[in-house]
C-alpha positions as CSV (number, residue, x, y, z in Angstrom):
1,S,29.7,-6.7,34.4
2,S,29.5,-10.5,34.2
3,D,32.2,-12.7,32.9
4,R,31.3,-15.0,30.0
5,S,31.3,-18.7,30.9
6,G,29.6,-21.9,30.0
7,R,28.1,-23.1,26.7
8,G,27.9,-20.7,23.8
9,S,29.6,-17.4,23.1
10,A,27.0,-15.1,24.8
11,A,27.4,-13.7,28.3
12,R,26.0,-16.2,30.8
13,L,24.8,-15.2,34.3
14,S,25.8,-16.9,37.5
15,A,23.3,-17.4,40.4
16,D,24.7,-14.3,42.2
17,D,24.4,-12.3,39.0
18,R,20.7,-13.3,38.7
19,K,20.0,-12.3,42.3
20,L,21.6,-8.9,41.7
21,I,19.7,-8.3,38.5
22,W,16.4,-9.3,40.3
23,R,17.2,-6.8,43.1
24,L,17.9,-4.1,40.5
25,R,14.6,-4.9,38.8
26,E,12.7,-4.6,42.1
27,T,14.4,-1.3,42.9
28,Y,13.5,0.0,39.4
29,E,9.8,-1.0,39.7
30,R,9.6,0.4,43.3
31,F,11.1,3.8,42.1
32,Y,8.5,4.1,39.3
33,S,5.7,3.1,41.6
34,E,6.6,5.6,44.4
35,A,7.2,8.4,41.8
36,G,3.8,7.7,40.2
37,L,5.4,7.0,36.9
38,E,4.7,4.4,34.2
39,T,6.7,3.0,31.4
40,F,5.1,3.0,27.9
41,E,4.6,-0.8,28.2
42,D,2.9,-0.3,31.6
43,R,0.5,2.3,30.1
44,A,-0.4,0.0,27.2
45,S,-1.2,-2.8,29.6
46,R,-3.3,-0.5,31.8
47,A,-5.2,0.8,28.7
48,W,-5.9,-2.8,27.6
49,R,-7.4,-3.7,31.1
50,I,-9.6,-0.6,30.9
51,V,-10.8,-1.5,27.4
52,Q,-11.6,-5.0,28.4
53,A,-13.6,-3.7,31.4
54,K,-15.3,-0.7,29.9
55,G,-14.8,-0.7,26.2
56,V,-13.3,2.1,24.1
57,P,-14.7,5.6,24.6
58,E,-16.5,7.0,21.5
59,D,-14.1,9.9,21.1
60,L,-11.3,7.4,20.7
61,M,-13.0,5.3,18.0
62,F,-12.0,5.9,14.4
63,D,-13.3,4.9,11.0
64,H,-9.8,4.3,9.7
65,V,-6.7,3.3,11.6
66,V,-3.4,3.0,9.7
67,I,-0.4,1.4,11.5
68,D,3.1,1.7,10.0
69,E,5.9,-0.6,11.1
70,A,3.2,-2.9,12.4
71,Q,5.6,-5.8,12.7
72,D,7.1,-4.1,15.8
73,F,3.8,-3.8,17.6
74,N,3.4,-6.2,20.5
75,F,0.1,-8.1,21.0
76,I,-1.5,-5.6,23.4
77,K,-0.8,-2.6,21.2
78,L,-2.2,-4.4,18.1
79,R,-5.3,-5.5,19.9
80,L,-5.9,-2.0,21.2
81,S,-5.6,-0.7,17.6
82,V,-8.2,-3.3,16.5
83,E,-10.6,-2.2,19.3
84,M,-10.3,1.5,18.4
85,T,-11.5,0.8,14.8
86,R,-15.2,0.9,14.1
87,G,-16.9,-2.1,12.7
88,S,-18.1,-5.3,14.2
89,T,-16.3,-7.7,11.8
90,P,-12.8,-7.7,10.3
91,D,-14.2,-7.0,6.9
92,E,-16.0,-3.9,8.3
93,K,-13.1,-2.4,10.1
94,G,-11.0,0.2,8.3
95,L,-7.8,-1.1,9.8
96,T,-4.6,-1.0,7.6
97,L,-1.4,-2.5,8.7
98,V,1.8,-1.7,6.9
99,A,4.5,-4.1,7.8
100,D,7.7,-5.8,6.6
101,V,8.3,-9.0,8.6
102,A,11.9,-9.0,7.3
103,Q,12.4,-5.8,9.4
104,E,11.2,-7.2,12.7
105,I,14.1,-6.2,14.8
106,Y,12.5,-6.2,18.2
107,R,11.0,-9.0,20.4
108,T,7.2,-8.6,20.0
109,G,6.3,-11.8,21.9
110,F,3.8,-13.0,19.3
111,S,3.5,-13.9,15.7
112,W,0.9,-12.7,13.2
113,K,-0.7,-16.1,13.5
114,D,-1.1,-15.6,17.3
115,A,-3.0,-12.4,16.6
116,D,-5.3,-14.1,14.1
117,I,-4.0,-12.0,11.3
118,A,-3.6,-13.5,7.9
119,V,-0.5,-12.0,6.4
120,Q,-1.2,-13.7,3.1
121,G,-4.9,-13.4,2.0
122,G,-7.5,-11.8,-0.1
123,R,-7.3,-8.4,1.6
124,T,-3.5,-8.4,1.6
125,K,-1.6,-6.1,-0.8
126,I,2.0,-7.4,-1.3
127,F,4.7,-5.0,-2.5
128,R,7.4,-7.0,-4.2
129,K,9.3,-4.3,-6.1
130,N,12.4,-2.8,-4.6
131,Y,12.9,0.8,-5.6
132,R,15.8,1.7,-3.2
133,N,18.7,-0.7,-3.7
134,T,20.8,-1.8,-6.6
135,K,20.4,-5.3,-7.9
136,Q,23.7,-6.3,-6.3
137,I,22.9,-5.0,-2.9
138,A,19.4,-6.6,-3.0
139,E,20.8,-9.9,-4.1
140,A,23.2,-10.0,-1.1
141,A,20.5,-8.9,1.3
142,Y,18.0,-11.6,0.0
143,S,20.8,-14.2,0.2
144,L,21.1,-13.4,3.9
145,M,17.4,-13.6,4.5
146,S,17.2,-17.0,2.8
147,H,18.7,-18.4,6.1
148,E,15.5,-17.5,8.0
149,L,13.9,-20.7,9.3
150,D,10.3,-19.6,8.9
151,H,9.5,-18.3,5.5
152,D,5.7,-18.4,5.8
153,E,5.4,-14.7,6.6
154,M,8.2,-13.5,4.3
155,T,7.5,-11.7,1.0
156,E,9.4,-13.0,-2.0
157,M,10.9,-9.8,-3.5
158,Q,11.7,-9.0,-7.1
159,L,15.3,-7.9,-7.8
160,P,15.7,-4.2,-8.8
161,I,16.7,-3.2,-12.3
162,K,19.3,-0.6,-11.2
163,E,22.9,-2.0,-11.5
164,G,25.8,-1.2,-9.2
165,E,28.8,-2.5,-7.5
166,K,28.8,-5.7,-5.4
167,P,28.8,-5.0,-1.6
168,Q,32.2,-5.1,0.0
169,I,33.3,-6.9,3.2
170,W,36.5,-5.6,4.8
171,F,38.0,-7.5,7.6
172,C,41.2,-8.0,9.6
173,R,42.1,-11.7,9.6
174,E,44.2,-11.6,12.7
175,G,43.4,-9.9,16.0
176,A,40.4,-8.0,17.4
177,G,42.0,-5.5,19.7
178,E,42.0,-1.7,19.8
179,A,44.7,-1.5,17.1
180,E,42.4,-3.4,14.7
181,R,39.5,-1.1,15.6
182,V,41.6,2.0,14.8
183,Q,42.8,0.4,11.6
184,M,39.1,-0.3,10.7
185,R,38.0,3.3,11.4
186,Q,40.8,4.6,9.2
187,A,39.7,2.2,6.4
188,I,36.1,3.6,6.8
189,L,37.5,7.1,6.7
190,D,39.3,6.5,3.5
191,A,36.2,4.9,1.9
192,V,33.9,7.7,3.1
193,E,36.2,10.4,1.6
194,S,36.0,8.9,-1.8
195,C,32.1,9.0,-2.0
196,N,29.8,11.8,-3.2
197,G,26.2,11.9,-1.9
198,T,24.7,11.1,1.4
199,R,26.9,8.9,3.6
200,V,26.1,7.1,6.9
201,V,28.4,5.1,9.1
202,A,26.5,2.7,11.5
203,A,27.5,0.4,14.3
204,Y,25.6,-1.9,16.7
205,T,26.4,-0.1,19.9
206,T,26.1,3.5,21.0
207,A,29.6,3.3,22.5
208,E,31.1,2.5,19.1
209,V,29.1,5.2,17.4
210,N,30.5,7.7,19.9
211,K,34.1,6.5,19.1
212,L,33.4,6.9,15.5
213,K,32.0,10.4,16.1
214,E,35.2,11.4,17.9
215,F,37.4,9.9,15.1
216,F,35.5,11.7,12.3
217,V,35.4,15.1,14.1
218,T,39.1,14.8,14.7
219,N,39.5,14.4,11.0
220,G,37.5,17.5,10.2
221,F,34.1,16.1,9.2
222,A,30.7,17.6,10.1
223,I,28.7,15.0,12.0
224,N,24.9,14.4,12.3
225,V,24.3,11.9,15.1
226,K,20.8,12.2,16.6
227,E,18.7,14.2,14.3
228,P,16.6,12.7,11.5
229,M,18.3,12.8,8.1
230,G,18.0,16.2,6.5
231,Y,18.0,18.3,9.7
232,S,20.6,19.7,12.0
233,S,20.2,20.3,15.7
234,S,19.1,23.9,14.9
235,G,16.3,22.6,12.7
236,L,17.9,23.9,9.5
237,S,18.3,21.6,6.6
238,V,21.9,20.4,6.3
239,N,21.2,20.1,2.6
240,A,21.8,23.9,2.5
241,L,25.4,23.2,3.5
242,P,28.1,21.8,1.3
243,S,27.5,18.0,1.1
244,K,31.2,17.3,1.3
245,G,32.3,16.6,4.9
246,I,28.9,15.7,6.3
247,I,28.6,12.2,7.8
248,Y,25.6,10.7,9.4
249,L,26.2,8.4,12.3
250,R,23.6,5.9,13.6
251,T,23.2,2.8,15.5
252,L,21.9,-0.1,13.4
253,H,18.5,0.2,15.1
254,H,18.2,3.9,14.2
255,L,18.9,3.2,10.5
256,K,15.4,1.9,10.2
257,G,13.2,4.0,7.9
258,L,16.2,5.9,6.4
259,Q,18.1,5.6,3.2
260,F,21.5,6.9,2.0
261,D,23.5,6.8,-1.1
262,H,26.4,5.1,0.6
263,V,26.2,2.9,3.7
264,F,29.1,1.8,5.9
265,L,28.5,-0.8,8.6
266,S,31.2,-0.9,11.3
267,G,32.2,-3.7,13.7
268,M,30.3,-6.5,11.9
269,S,32.2,-9.3,13.7
270,D,31.3,-12.3,15.8
271,E,32.4,-10.4,18.8
272,T,29.6,-7.9,18.3
273,F,26.7,-10.3,17.5
274,R,26.6,-12.9,20.3
275,V,23.7,-15.3,20.3
276,D,23.3,-18.0,23.0
277,S,23.0,-21.5,21.6
278,G,19.4,-22.4,20.8
279,D,18.0,-18.9,20.9
280,E,16.4,-18.9,17.5
281,K,14.5,-15.7,18.1
282,A,17.6,-13.7,19.0
283,D,19.4,-15.2,16.0
284,S,16.6,-14.1,13.7
285,I,16.5,-10.6,15.1
286,F,20.2,-10.1,14.6
287,R,19.9,-11.4,11.0
288,K,17.0,-9.0,10.3
289,L,19.0,-6.1,11.9
290,V,21.9,-6.7,9.5
291,Y,19.4,-6.9,6.7
292,V,17.9,-3.6,7.6
293,G,21.4,-2.0,7.7
294,M,22.3,-3.5,4.3
295,T,19.1,-2.4,2.6
296,R,19.5,1.3,3.6
297,A,22.0,1.6,0.8
298,C,20.9,3.1,-2.5
299,S,24.3,3.0,-4.4
300,T,27.1,1.3,-2.4
301,L,27.3,-0.9,0.7
302,T,30.6,-1.5,2.6
303,M,30.8,-3.6,5.7
304,F,33.8,-3.7,8.1
305,S,34.8,-6.2,10.7
306,W,37.8,-5.9,13.1
307,S,38.1,-9.7,13.1
308,R,36.3,-12.6,11.5
309,P,33.1,-11.3,9.9
310,C,30.0,-12.3,11.8
311,K,28.0,-15.3,10.9
312,Y,25.4,-13.2,9.2
313,L,27.9,-11.8,6.7
314,R,29.2,-15.3,6.2
315,E,25.7,-16.5,5.4
316,I,25.7,-14.3,2.3
317,E,26.6,-16.2,-0.8
318,S,30.3,-15.5,-1.4
319,K,29.9,-14.8,-5.1
320,L,27.6,-11.9,-4.3
321,V,30.2,-9.8,-2.3
322,V,33.8,-8.7,-2.6
323,Q,36.0,-9.5,0.4
324,K,39.0,-7.4,1.2
325,E,41.6,-7.6,4.1
326,F,43.1,-4.6,5.8
């Protein structure tokens, strides 16, 4: 590991650290090459080179191509999808992109403008209605996203009609050690036990998810960690089991595409979300990741921090949330 030093709160690498990482990278690439293996990104790059040289084989051409979560495609994958769609002009191609720029939680390396795609235009269908969240959860989430610097590609959403409780932010004003983490997990446990319906507890890191898993199992809960919502490791629907006692555990990234009655976000502190000064892209990705976590909640949303809440929670207009100390 590398000690943090220098400007900003993020981990900064020394010259020796950088040399070590470069050697690790070279070793990694040599291992893949000698084993005849490719990463998914390598394969996409190779496919693009082949398409540029020889075109797309006829058996890989389609009249209609539909891409979901298109905001997470990188430039090469998007261009490959375009080339696989029949038609000589954009108007002739049956290409459908389903995307939410507010959920762009990975570095894609390009913008829609770079790919010559008009997000707002005559052929664009905009979905403004929110059918998942309560009005209170949506208001807090939209307040967070109002801090995005570039709104050109964002969709202005309508508030839901469904009413509910304001999201809660629980935090420990003093300290950020293991004692505070244990106290936070107990607060999550108490909150989870009082809820009926589907419940998910999410954290940024896999390590924290594993600690939460150990904590909940010790307290007698059934846990679903890796499988998609609705299925156990045996492939049987967990809905056939008593709903009481089942808790879904996910990282924030793995919440994407899911929804739950009650969402609990753990470890939402400055210590968790470190952004180097001036890294606007990383700042935006973290904000959107928190937004994704918040908008998975259908009924209630509770966020916990073992110290000062992270800047993204502080960006939410204070009147839209209830803050509690533990």
